[in-house]
N, CA and C of each residue as an Amber inpcrd file, in Angstrom:
protein
   549
  91.8660000 144.8870000  89.2560000  90.8240000 143.8830000  89.4030000
  91.2450000 142.5650000  88.7790000  92.1050000 142.6460000  87.7110000
  92.5550000 141.4400000  87.0420000  93.3520000 140.5350000  87.9620000
  94.1260000 141.1170000  88.8960000  94.9260000 140.3250000  89.8350000
  94.0650000 139.4840000  90.7510000  93.0080000 140.0920000  91.2590000
  92.1100000 139.3570000  92.1590000  91.3650000 138.2830000  91.3820000
  90.9270000 138.6030000  90.1830000  90.2200000 137.6140000  89.3570000
  91.1240000 136.4290000  89.0390000  92.3740000 136.7080000  88.6840000
  93.3400000 135.6300000  88.3990000  93.5830000 134.7750000  89.6330000
  93.6860000 135.4170000  90.7820000  93.8990000 134.6870000  92.0330000
  92.6980000 133.7970000  92.3450000  91.4990000 134.3040000  92.1430000
  90.2870000 133.5160000  92.3780000  90.2600000 132.3140000  91.4380000
  90.6010000 132.5250000  90.1750000  90.6340000 131.4290000  89.2060000
  91.6800000 130.3840000  89.6000000  92.8380000 130.8490000  90.0590000
  93.9070000 129.9310000  90.4760000  93.4370000 129.0470000  91.6340000
  92.8490000 129.6600000  92.6470000  92.4020000 128.8870000  93.8000000
  91.1970000 128.0070000  93.4670000  90.3850000 128.4080000  92.5290000
  89.2730000 127.5720000  92.0750000  89.8090000 126.3130000  91.3980000
  90.8480000 126.4520000  90.5740000  91.4580000 125.2810000  89.9180000
  92.1050000 124.3580000  90.9530000  92.7820000 124.9640000  91.9250000
  93.4030000 124.1560000  92.9940000  92.3230000 123.3720000  93.7360000
  91.2370000 124.0580000  94.1030000  90.1540000 123.3990000  94.8480000
  89.5410000 122.2620000  94.0470000  89.4750000 122.4180000  92.7290000
  88.9140000 121.3760000  91.8660000  89.8550000 120.1730000  91.7750000
  91.1570000 120.4340000  91.7080000  92.1290000 119.3540000  91.5420000
  92.4650000 118.6250000  92.8390000  92.3050000 119.2800000  93.9710000
  92.6670000 118.6560000  95.2500000  91.9950000 117.3060000  95.4840000
  90.6640000 117.1860000  95.3570000  90.0370000 115.8870000  95.6250000
  90.4880000 114.7860000  94.6630000  90.6300000 115.1150000  93.3820000
  91.0530000 114.1100000  92.3980000  92.4510000 113.5990000  92.7250000
  93.3340000 114.5170000  92.9820000  94.7100000 114.1460000  93.2950000
  94.7830000 113.4360000  94.6460000  93.9760000 113.8930000  95.6040000
  93.9990000 113.3160000  96.9510000  93.6790000 111.8270000  96.9240000
  92.6890000 111.4080000  96.1470000  92.3270000 109.9910000  96.1060000
  93.4700000 109.1550000  95.5530000  94.0880000 109.6100000  94.4740000
  95.1910000 108.8550000  93.8720000  96.3650000 108.7310000  94.8320000
  96.7180000 109.8660000  95.4250000  97.8950000 109.8700000  96.2920000
  97.6300000 109.2410000  97.6570000  96.3890000 109.2390000  98.1110000
  96.0710000 108.6470000  99.4110000  96.4790000 107.1770000  99.4580000
  96.2660000 106.4640000  98.3690000  96.6670000 105.0550000  98.3170000
  98.1850000 104.9090000  98.3890000  98.8810000 105.7670000  97.6890000
 100.3520000 105.7220000  97.7200000 100.8510000 106.0550000  99.1220000
 100.2980000 107.0980000  99.7130000 100.7100000 107.5020000 101.0620000
 100.4250000 106.3980000 102.0810000  99.2440000 105.7930000 101.9850000
  98.8780000 104.7200000 102.9200000  99.8280000 103.5290000 102.7650000
 100.1910000 103.2230000 101.5420000 101.1340000 102.1320000 101.2850000
 102.4850000 102.4400000 101.9240000 102.9900000 103.6430000 101.7310000
 104.2760000 104.0350000 102.3030000 104.2400000 104.0220000 103.8320000
 103.1660000 104.5510000 104.4080000 103.0420000 104.5720000 105.8660000
 102.9370000 103.1530000 106.4200000 102.2180000 102.2770000 105.7040000
 102.1230000 100.8900000 106.1680000 103.4940000 100.1940000 106.0920000
 104.2880000 100.5160000 105.1000000 105.6270000  99.9180000 105.0040000
 106.4520000 100.2550000 106.2490000 106.3310000 101.4810000 106.7310000
 107.0360000 101.8730000 107.9560000 106.4640000 101.1090000 109.1480000
 105.1340000 100.9900000 109.1980000 104.4810000 100.2450000 110.2810000
 104.9550000  98.7940000 110.2870000 104.9780000  98.1730000 109.1320000
 105.3980000  96.7760000 109.0320000 106.8580000  96.6090000 109.4600000
 107.7150000  97.5160000 109.0660000 109.1220000  97.4480000 109.4770000
 109.2360000  97.5910000 110.9930000 108.4430000  98.4750000 111.5760000
 108.4430000  98.6610000 113.0360000 107.9900000  97.3810000 113.7360000
 106.9610000  96.7390000 113.1990000 106.4640000  95.4950000 113.7850000
 107.5260000  94.4010000 113.7420000 108.0350000  94.1550000 112.5510000
 108.9210000  93.0140000 112.3220000 110.3230000  93.2390000 112.8830000
 110.8370000  94.4330000 112.7480000 112.2270000  94.6840000 113.1670000
 112.3710000  95.0900000 114.6220000 111.3620000  95.8050000 115.1430000
 111.4970000  96.3580000 116.4890000 110.5360000  95.7640000 117.5100000
 109.4390000  95.1490000 117.0440000 108.4540000  94.6010000 117.9750000
 107.8010000  95.6880000 118.8140000 107.4940000  96.8360000 118.1760000
 106.9810000  98.0050000 118.8780000 105.6100000  98.3800000 118.3220000
 104.6880000  98.7960000 119.2070000 103.3480000  99.1780000 118.7590000
 103.3030000 100.6450000 118.3390000 102.1370000 101.1060000 117.9520000
 101.9630000 102.4770000 117.4540000 102.2910000 103.5240000 118.5170000
 102.2150000 103.1490000 119.7840000 102.5280000 104.0800000 120.8690000
 103.9970000 104.0430000 121.2680000 104.7940000 103.2630000 120.5330000
 106.2210000 103.1810000 120.8220000 106.5810000 102.2060000 121.9280000
 105.6290000 101.3920000 122.3630000 105.8850000 100.4340000 123.4440000
 106.1550000  99.0570000 122.8660000 107.0830000  98.3420000 123.4810000
 107.3870000  96.9690000 123.0650000 106.1640000  96.0920000 123.2940000
 105.9080000  95.2060000 122.3320000 104.8480000  94.2310000 122.5120000
 105.2800000  93.2280000 123.5830000 104.3170000  92.5870000 124.2640000
 104.6950000  91.5610000 125.2330000 105.3820000  90.3910000 124.5330000
 106.1860000  89.6750000 125.2740000 106.8890000  88.5060000 124.7230000
 105.8710000  87.4270000 124.3440000 106.3220000  86.4570000 123.5650000
 105.4580000  85.3560000 123.1690000 105.1690000  84.4540000 124.3570000
 104.0170000  83.7960000 124.3080000 103.5400000  82.9490000 125.3860000
 104.5110000  81.8100000 125.6980000 104.6720000  81.5670000 126.9980000
 105.4720000  80.4330000 127.4700000 104.5710000  79.2800000 127.9140000
 103.2480000  79.4760000 127.8610000 102.3080000  78.4400000 128.2870000
 102.0830000  77.3990000 127.2040000 101.7290000  76.2000000 127.6170000
 101.4730000  75.0850000 126.7110000 100.2800000  75.4070000 125.8120000
 100.4350000  75.1380000 124.5070000  99.3490000  75.3460000 123.5350000
  99.2120000  74.0660000 122.7200000  98.1740000  73.2870000 123.0070000
  97.9940000  71.9600000 122.4130000  97.8630000  71.9810000 120.8960000
  97.1770000  72.9700000 120.3310000  96.9400000  72.9510000 118.8830000
  98.2330000  73.1010000 118.0780000  99.2980000  73.5250000 118.7120000
 100.5740000  73.6290000 117.9990000 101.1720000  72.2540000 117.6990000
 100.6620000  71.2310000 118.3500000 101.1740000  69.8780000 118.1580000
 100.5380000  69.1840000 116.9560000  99.6630000  69.8920000 116.2500000
  98.9730000  69.3190000 115.0930000  99.3810000  70.0840000 113.8440000
  99.8490000  69.3670000 112.7920000 100.1940000  70.0770000 111.5480000
  98.9850000  70.8330000 111.0080000  99.2370000  71.9800000 110.4340000
  98.1650000  72.7780000 109.8460000  98.6910000  73.4610000 108.5950000
  97.8010000  74.1820000 107.9390000  98.2460000  74.8900000 106.7400000
  99.1820000  76.0440000 107.0910000  99.2900000  76.3850000 108.3680000
 100.1550000  77.4860000 108.7850000 101.5390000  77.0210000 109.2380000
 101.6800000  75.7390000 109.4530000 102.9580000  75.2410000 109.9580000
 103.4100000  74.0400000 109.1360000 104.6820000  74.0580000 108.7890000
 105.2370000  72.9360000 108.0400000 105.1380000  71.6730000 108.8820000
 104.7480000  70.5950000 108.2480000 104.5910000  69.3230000 108.9390000
 105.8810000  68.8980000 109.6370000 107.0220000  69.0820000 108.9670000
 108.2990000  68.6700000 109.5580000 108.6130000  69.4470000 110.8340000
 108.2460000  70.7190000 110.8670000 108.4770000  71.5270000 112.0620000
 107.5860000  71.0450000 113.1960000 106.3040000  70.7650000 112.8810000
 105.3750000  70.3000000 113.9030000 105.8230000  68.9490000 114.4530000
 106.2790000  68.0580000 113.5950000 106.7490000  66.7390000 114.0460000
 107.9280000  66.9000000 115.0020000 108.9060000  67.7220000 114.6140000
 110.0770000  67.9570000 115.4840000 109.6480000  68.6400000 116.7790000
 108.7840000  69.6510000 116.6690000 108.3030000  70.3810000 117.8330000
 107.5960000  69.4300000 118.8020000 106.7190000  68.5610000 118.2530000
 105.9750000  67.6040000 119.0830000 106.9280000  66.6090000 119.7470000
 107.8950000  66.1070000 118.9830000 108.8760000  65.1620000 119.5250000
 109.6650000  65.8100000 120.6550000 110.1320000  67.0340000 120.4190000
 110.8970000  67.7500000 121.4470000 110.0450000  68.0230000 122.6820000
 108.7630000  68.3430000 122.4850000 107.8710000  68.5890000 123.6190000
 107.6870000  67.3170000 124.4320000 107.4960000  66.1890000 123.7450000
 107.3210000  64.9130000 124.4390000 108.5770000  64.4900000 125.1930000
 109.7280000  64.8820000 124.6790000 110.9970000  64.5540000 125.3340000
 111.4130000  65.6120000 126.3590000 110.5660000  66.6280000 126.5530000
 110.8640000  67.6720000 127.5340000 111.8900000  68.6890000 127.0490000
 112.1750000  68.7030000 125.7470000 113.1450000  69.6610000 125.2120000
 112.5060000  71.0290000 124.9670000 111.1900000  71.0940000 124.9440000
 110.4940000  72.3790000 124.9100000 109.2210000  72.2330000 125.7280000
 108.6080000  73.3360000 126.0600000 107.4360000  73.2950000 126.9340000
 106.1070000  73.3600000 126.1850000 106.1350000  73.1950000 124.8550000
 104.9000000  73.2040000 124.0790000 104.2750000  74.5820000 123.9490000
 105.0720000  75.6260000 124.1800000 104.5580000  76.9920000 124.1090000
 104.6990000  77.5600000 122.6960000 104.0420000  78.6750000 122.4770000
 104.1570000  79.3360000 121.1870000 105.5860000  79.8500000 120.9870000
 106.1840000  80.2870000 122.0580000 107.5790000  80.7530000 121.9680000
 108.4840000  79.6020000 121.5050000 108.2970000  78.4220000 122.0730000
 109.0940000  77.2500000 121.6820000 108.8010000  76.8570000 120.2390000
 107.5340000  76.9710000 119.8300000 107.1520000  76.6720000 118.4520000
 107.8800000  77.6110000 117.4890000 107.8920000  78.9040000 117.7880000
 108.5910000  79.8740000 116.9360000 110.0770000  79.5520000 116.8790000
 110.6210000  79.1530000 118.0020000 112.0380000  78.7950000 118.0470000
 112.3010000  77.5890000 117.1370000 111.4280000  76.5820000 117.2000000
 111.5690000  75.4010000 116.3380000 111.4040000  75.7730000 114.8660000
 110.6020000  76.7780000 114.6090000 110.3390000  77.2410000 113.2480000
 111.4710000  78.1370000 112.7370000 112.4010000  78.4920000 113.6430000
 113.5210000  79.3510000 113.2610000 113.1600000  80.8210000 113.2210000
 112.1360000  81.2100000 113.9620000 111.6990000  82.6060000 113.9820000
 112.1630000  83.2960000 115.2640000 112.2010000  84.6040000 115.2100000
 112.6250000  85.3850000 116.3770000 111.7150000  85.1170000 117.5660000
 112.3230000  85.0500000 118.7380000 111.5540000  84.9060000 119.9670000
 111.9160000  85.9940000 120.9780000 112.9160000  86.7940000 120.6650000
 113.3270000  87.8500000 121.5930000 112.3460000  89.0180000 121.6090000
 111.6270000  89.2210000 120.4980000 110.5860000  90.2380000 120.4250000
 109.3850000  89.6600000 119.6850000 108.2170000  90.2330000 119.9330000
 106.9960000  89.8110000 119.2330000 106.9560000  90.5370000 117.8920000
 106.9980000  89.7660000 116.8030000 107.0520000  90.3470000 115.4650000
 105.7530000  90.1740000 114.6770000 104.8310000  89.3880000 115.1840000
 103.5600000  89.1210000 114.4920000 103.8080000  88.5550000 113.0990000
 104.8460000  87.7320000 112.9850000 105.2450000  87.2770000 111.6610000
 105.8740000  85.8890000 111.7660000 105.1560000  84.8820000 111.2960000
 105.7200000  83.5350000 111.2500000 106.0470000  83.1690000 109.8150000
 105.0540000  83.2190000 108.9570000 105.2420000  82.7600000 107.5780000
 105.0870000  83.8680000 106.5420000 104.9830000  85.1000000 106.9940000
 104.8290000  86.2840000 106.1340000 103.4490000  86.4110000 105.4930000
 102.5780000  85.4070000 105.5890000 101.2680000  85.4730000 104.9290000
 100.4290000  86.6500000 105.3980000 100.3400000  86.8300000 106.7080000
  99.4650000  87.8700000 107.2390000  99.9260000  89.2560000 106.7640000
 101.1710000  89.5890000 106.9980000 101.6500000  90.9230000 106.6350000
 101.7500000  91.1230000 105.1250000 102.0330000  90.0460000 104.3970000
 102.0800000  90.1570000 102.9340000 100.6990000  90.3910000 102.3430000
  99.6620000  90.0140000 103.0870000  98.2960000  90.1340000 102.5620000
  97.7000000  91.5280000 102.7570000  98.4090000  92.4100000 103.4110000
  97.8470000  93.7320000 103.7190000  97.7470000  94.5720000 102.4500000
  96.5830000  95.2140000 102.2960000  96.3490000  96.0850000 101.1430000
  95.7490000  97.3980000 101.6140000  95.8010000  98.3840000 100.7430000
  95.2220000  99.6860000 101.0100000  94.0770000  99.8820000 100.0070000
  92.8870000 100.2050000 100.5220000  91.6990000 100.3120000  99.6820000
  90.9550000 101.5980000 100.0400000  90.5980000 102.3870000  99.0180000
  89.7700000 103.5720000  99.2460000  88.3580000 103.0850000  99.5320000
  87.8550000 103.3940000 100.7200000  86.5030000 102.9670000 101.0860000
  85.5040000 104.1160000 101.0230000  86.0190000 105.3460000 100.9650000
  85.1420000 106.5100000 100.8280000  85.9360000 107.6400000 100.2000000
  85.2830000 108.3450000  99.2850000  85.9210000 109.5050000  98.6770000
  84.8560000 110.4790000  98.2200000  85.0040000 111.7250000  98.6200000
  84.1480000 112.7830000  98.1030000  84.9840000 114.0440000  97.9410000
  84.3160000 115.1350000  97.7670000  84.9900000 116.4070000  97.5080000
  85.9000000 116.8360000  98.6600000  85.5700000 116.4080000  99.8830000
  86.2710000 116.9120000 101.0600000  87.1000000 115.8760000 101.8110000
  86.8330000 114.5920000 101.5720000  87.4780000 113.5690000 102.4010000
  87.7230000 112.3000000 101.5980000  88.8570000 111.6650000 101.8890000
  89.1730000 110.3510000 101.3350000  89.5280000 109.4470000 102.5030000
  88.9140000 108.2760000 102.5590000  89.2140000 107.3050000 103.6080000
  89.8510000 106.0810000 102.9530000  91.0230000 105.7300000 103.4380000
  91.7270000 104.5450000 102.9630000  91.7610000 103.5490000 104.1140000
  91.3010000 102.3490000 103.8370000  91.3230000 101.2820000 104.8360000
  92.5350000 100.4020000 104.5680000  93.2270000 100.0640000 105.6410000
  94.3760000  99.1660000 105.5450000  93.9460000  97.8700000 106.1950000
  93.9340000  96.7980000 105.3870000  93.3620000  95.5330000 105.8490000
  93.9820000  94.3760000 105.0670000  93.7070000  93.1830000 105.5500000
  94.1460000  91.9820000 104.8430000  93.2510000  91.7530000 103.6310000
  93.8100000  91.1240000 102.6160000  93.0580000  90.8650000 101.3790000
  92.0320000  89.7540000 101.5370000  92.2100000  88.9140000 102.5470000
  91.3220000  87.7660000 102.7080000  90.8860000  87.6240000 104.1680000
  89.8130000  86.8650000 104.3670000  89.2210000  86.7160000 105.7020000
  90.1700000  86.0550000 106.6970000  90.8910000  85.0300000 106.2680000
  91.7710000  84.3050000 107.1940000  92.8870000  85.2080000 107.7190000
  93.5110000  85.9550000 106.8400000  94.5770000  86.8460000 107.2980000
  94.0280000  88.0200000 108.1000000  92.8120000  88.4790000 107.7820000
  92.1990000  89.5300000 108.5980000  91.8860000  88.9840000 109.9860000
  91.4790000  87.7130000 110.0520000  91.2500000  87.0780000 111.3600000
  92.5400000  87.0800000 112.1760000  93.6750000  86.7930000 111.5220000
  94.9680000  86.8080000 112.2130000  95.3200000  88.2110000 112.7020000
  95.0900000  89.2220000 111.8570000  95.3510000  90.6080000 112.2630000
  94.5160000  90.9410000 113.4930000  93.2300000  90.5990000 113.4460000
  92.3300000  90.8860000 114.5630000  92.7440000  90.1260000 115.8210000
  93.1220000  88.8540000 115.6680000  93.5200000  88.0460000 116.8260000
  94.8090000  88.5930000 117.4460000  95.7780000  88.9210000 116.6090000
  97.0280000  89.4930000 117.1280000  96.7730000  90.8230000 117.8200000
  95.9050000  91.6400000 117.2300000  95.5700000  92.9290000 117.8340000
  94.8920000  92.7400000 119.1880000  94.0040000  91.7550000 119.2750000
  93.3090000  91.4870000 120.5420000  94.2920000  91.0180000 121.6190000
  95.2450000  90.1930000 121.2270000  96.2270000  89.6850000 122.1930000
  97.0370000  90.8210000 122.8040000  97.4670000  91.7630000 121.9730000
  98.3270000  92.8510000 122.4610000  97.5420000  94.1150000 122.8120000
  96.2130000  94.0630000 122.6500000  95.3010000  95.1410000 123.0490000
  95.5560000  96.4650000 122.3220000  95.9820000  96.3730000 121.0620000
  96.1280000  97.5490000 120.2030000  96.1340000  97.0490000 118.7620000
  95.5770000  97.8270000 117.8570000  95.5810000  97.4400000 116.4470000
  97.0300000  97.3890000 115.9620000  97.4680000  96.2310000 115.5420000
  98.8790000  96.0950000 115.1360000  99.1810000  96.8560000 113.8560000
  98.1530000  97.2330000 113.0950000  98.3520000  97.9870000 111.8660000
  98.2390000  99.5000000 112.0840000  97.9900000  99.9180000 113.3150000
  97.8210000 101.3400000 113.6050000  99.1040000 102.1050000 113.3250000
  98.9200000 103.3270000 112.8300000 100.0630000 104.1910000 112.5640000
 100.5530000 104.8180000 113.8650000 101.8660000 104.8840000 113.9800000
 102.4990000 105.5780000 115.0920000 102.8740000 106.9860000 114.6730000
 103.6340000 107.6560000 115.5040000 104.0210000 109.0410000 115.2420000
 104.8000000 109.1650000 113.9350000 105.7360000 108.2810000 113.6750000
 106.5470000 108.3630000 112.4470000 105.6660000 108.2650000 111.2030000
 104.6970000 107.3540000 111.2430000 103.8090000 107.1840000 110.0980000
 102.9070000 108.3960000 109.9180000 102.3750000 108.9150000 111.0190000
 101.5110000 110.0930000 110.9500000 102.2850000 111.3170000 110.4630000
 103.5180000 111.4690000 110.9460000 104.3510000 112.5870000 110.4990000
 104.6410000 112.4830000 109.0070000 104.9250000 111.2740000 108.5320000
 105.1650000 111.0710000 107.1040000 103.9440000 111.4980000 106.2950000
 102.7640000 111.0400000 106.7080000 101.5340000 111.3840000 105.9930000
 101.2990000 112.8960000 105.9850000 101.5270000 113.5280000 107.1070000
 101.3460000 114.9750000 107.1880000 102.3160000 115.7060000 106.2610000
 103.5840000 115.2860000 106.2840000 104.5900000 115.9100000 105.4200000
 104.2720000 115.6990000 103.9410000 103.8770000 114.4860000 103.5840000
 103.5440000 114.2030000 102.1900000 102.3430000 115.0210000 101.7260000
 101.3610000 115.1790000 102.6120000 100.1840000 115.9510000 102.2390000
 100.5260000 117.4330000 102.0690000 101.3470000 117.9740000 102.9450000
 101.7770000 119.3700000 102.8130000 102.5390000 119.5650000 101.5010000
 103.4000000 118.6060000 101.1990000 104.1720000 118.6620000  99.9530000
 103.2400000 118.6030000  98.7330000 102.2310000 117.7460000  98.7980000
 101.2640000 117.6040000  97.7000000 100.5390000 118.9190000  97.4490000
 100.0810000 119.5500000  98.5070000  99.3470000 120.8060000  98.3620000
 100.2610000 121.9080000  97.8340000 101.4920000 121.9490000  98.3320000
 102.4300000 122.9670000  97.8480000 102.7500000 122.7620000  96.3650000
 102.9640000 121.5100000  95.9590000 103.2410000 121.2230000  94.5490000
 102.0510000 121.6000000  93.6670000 100.8580000 121.3100000  94.1420000
  99.6700000 121.6670000  93.3820000  99.5520000 123.1870000  93.2740000
  99.7860000 123.8690000  94.3600000  99.7380000 125.3310000  94.3580000
 100.7410000 125.8990000  93.3660000 101.9650000 125.3430000  93.3730000
 103.0140000 125.8180000  92.4750000 102.7210000 125.5020000  91.0000000
 101.9950000 124.4210000  90.7610000 101.7510000 123.9860000  89.3910000
 100.6140000 124.7340000  88.7010000  99.7110000 125.3060000  89.4950000
  98.5720000 126.0170000  88.9070000  99.0080000 127.4470000  88.5750000
  98.8380000 127.8120000  87.3440000  99.2550000 129.1480000  86.8860000
  98.1280000 130.1380000  87.0050000
């Protein structure tokens, strides 16, 4: 009878520790998974479904001809001058080219502000579930995330298979370590 009682006590301790540990590690796991997502966005220009994002717009965009807090004044001046001289077509693709950014793939990254602002926040936690939200720290960068997601018709911060597999593996490892640690 002592064996069964010890086993019940062991699993009771595991059940008690799982939620506490889950909340702490959920933030770490979400951070790691987002790092993979960000690398996929910036390096490969691929969405969560493994599909390449569409290329940057070749159509004229008038607001790019005005300096803003998102674009260096010197770049806008050169971009505007080149557009007026017919050296570029006033498109976002041409703007990125003038800014020295990649144009061969859509990276959702001009000045690093949007992707650098991403944080992981526990928005719900109880005995059975922990929810971590991955979002921008401020309204302006969240607006950019939402706008970019709307343009490409998929949440650019969504996890793909690699990220989901990582989370699953880390969670299995966490449970196994907890099981092994409880005497």
